[in-house]
C-alpha positions in Angstrom: 110.4 69.1 91.8 109.2 65.9 90.8 110.9 62.6 90.7 112.8 61.9 87.4 113.3 58.5 85.6 116.7 59.5 84.6 119.4 59.5 87.1 121.8 62.7 87.3 125.4 62.6 86.0 128.0 62.0 88.7 129.1 65.4 89.3 132.2 67.3 91.3 131.5 69.9 93.9 134.5 72.0 93.3 133.5 74.3 96.3 130.1 75.0 97.6 129.0 77.4 94.4 130.8 75.6 91.8 130.2 72.2 90.0 131.1 70.1 86.8 130.3 67.1 85.0 130.8 65.4 81.8 127.9 63.9 79.9 127.9 60.6 77.9 129.5 62.5 74.7 132.3 63.7 76.7 131.2 67.3 76.5 131.9 69.1 80.1 129.6 71.2 82.0 130.4 73.7 84.5 127.4 75.2 86.7 128.2 77.9 89.1 126.3 80.5 91.5 127.5 83.9 91.6 126.7 86.2 94.7 124.8 89.2 93.5 123.7 90.4 96.9 127.4 92.9 97.1 125.7 94.6 93.9 122.1 94.3 94.8 121.7 94.7 98.4 118.0 94.4 98.6 118.2 91.0 97.0 119.5 89.1 100.2 121.4 85.4 99.5 120.6 86.1 95.8 122.8 84.4 93.2 122.9 84.5 89.4 123.1 81.0 87.9 125.3 79.9 84.9 125.7 76.8 82.8 128.6 76.6 80.4 129.7 74.0 78.3 133.2 73.3 77.1 133.1 73.3 73.1 130.7 73.8 70.4 129.8 70.3 69.4 125.8 69.8 69.1 124.8 66.5 70.9 121.6 64.4 70.9 119.1 65.7 73.3 120.3 64.3 76.8 117.7 63.8 79.6 120.8 63.2 82.0 122.0 66.7 81.9 118.5 68.0 83.1 118.8 65.6 85.9 121.8 66.8 87.0 121.2 70.4 86.7 117.9 69.9 88.9 120.1 67.8 91.3 122.3 70.4 92.2 119.4 73.1 92.0 117.9 71.1 94.6 120.8 71.2 96.9 121.0 75.0 96.4 117.2 75.2 97.3 117.8 73.2 100.5 118.6 76.6 102.2 115.3 78.2 102.4 116.6 81.9 101.8 118.2 81.3 98.8 117.4 82.9 95.7 118.4 82.6 91.8 118.5 85.0 89.1 118.8 83.2 85.6 119.8 85.6 83.0 119.2 84.8 79.0 121.2 87.2 77.0 120.7 87.6 73.2 124.7 87.7 72.1 123.9 84.2 70.5 120.4 84.8 69.7 119.5 81.8 71.9 117.8 83.2 74.4 114.4 82.1 73.7 115.5 78.9 73.5 117.5 79.1 76.6 114.5 80.3 78.6 112.0 77.9 77.2 114.3 75.3 78.1 114.5 76.5 81.8 110.8 77.1 81.5 110.2 73.4 80.5 112.5 72.1 83.6 110.8 73.9 85.8 107.3 72.9 84.9 108.4 69.3 84.7 110.6 69.1 88.0 108.9 71.8 90.7 107.1 70.0 93.3 105.5 73.1 94.1 108.0 74.5 96.7 109.4 77.0 94.2 108.3 80.0 92.4 109.3 82.2 89.7 109.0 85.7 88.1 110.2 86.3 84.4 110.8 89.5 82.8 112.3 90.6 79.6 115.0 93.5 79.3 115.9 95.2 76.1 116.5 97.9 73.8 117.2 97.6 69.9 118.7 94.4 69.2 119.7 93.5 72.6 117.4 91.7 74.7 117.9 90.1 78.4 115.4 87.4 79.4 115.3 87.3 83.5 114.0 85.1 85.8 113.9 84.8 89.8 113.4 81.4 91.2 112.7 81.3 95.1 111.0 79.3 97.6 107.5 79.5 98.5 108.4 79.6 102.1 111.3 82.0 101.2 111.2 84.5 104.4 112.5 87.1 102.3 109.6 86.7 99.7 108.2 90.5 99.5 111.5 91.7 99.5 113.0 90.0 96.7 109.7 90.4 94.5 109.9 94.3 95.5 113.7 94.3 95.0 113.2 92.4 91.8 110.6 94.7 90.2 112.6 98.0 91.5 115.7 96.7 89.7 113.7 96.2 86.3 112.0 99.5 86.8 115.4 101.3 87.3 115.6 100.9 83.4 111.9 101.1 82.6 111.1 97.7 82.2 108.3 96.0 83.0 107.9 92.3 84.7 106.3 90.0 82.5 104.9 87.4 84.7 
């Protein structure tokens, strides 16, 4: 993940998997990782990742939010075996905006150590955009790729690479 010009916001590490920060507009953000290996044992050391902000107040673009998220993700991926699944659902119709934002951050900040696989899952009006991220040197890489594909194929969905 490339060096960025904007410093991250100061954040509080609540515990090993939970973080909080407040941006310049006073909006609280919660970032957290949830282990999914107990549900999907074929995805070892894999966590879902969520970003939630309090309230619905819109604010101007704030590049320090990206810098803060990326800083936390860098720490997460210091553990070579860690993998992360990002899910963007269509409950608010903004799934493509979220995916595009995260893809843009990935392209800008990735220093070549991470890889990602994107997938789309859906029926009718409901759509999920899923991505799995892991280090290229993750020793579980073949297992992660197969398990992510199996997870999708169980529901007859295709991976979009």
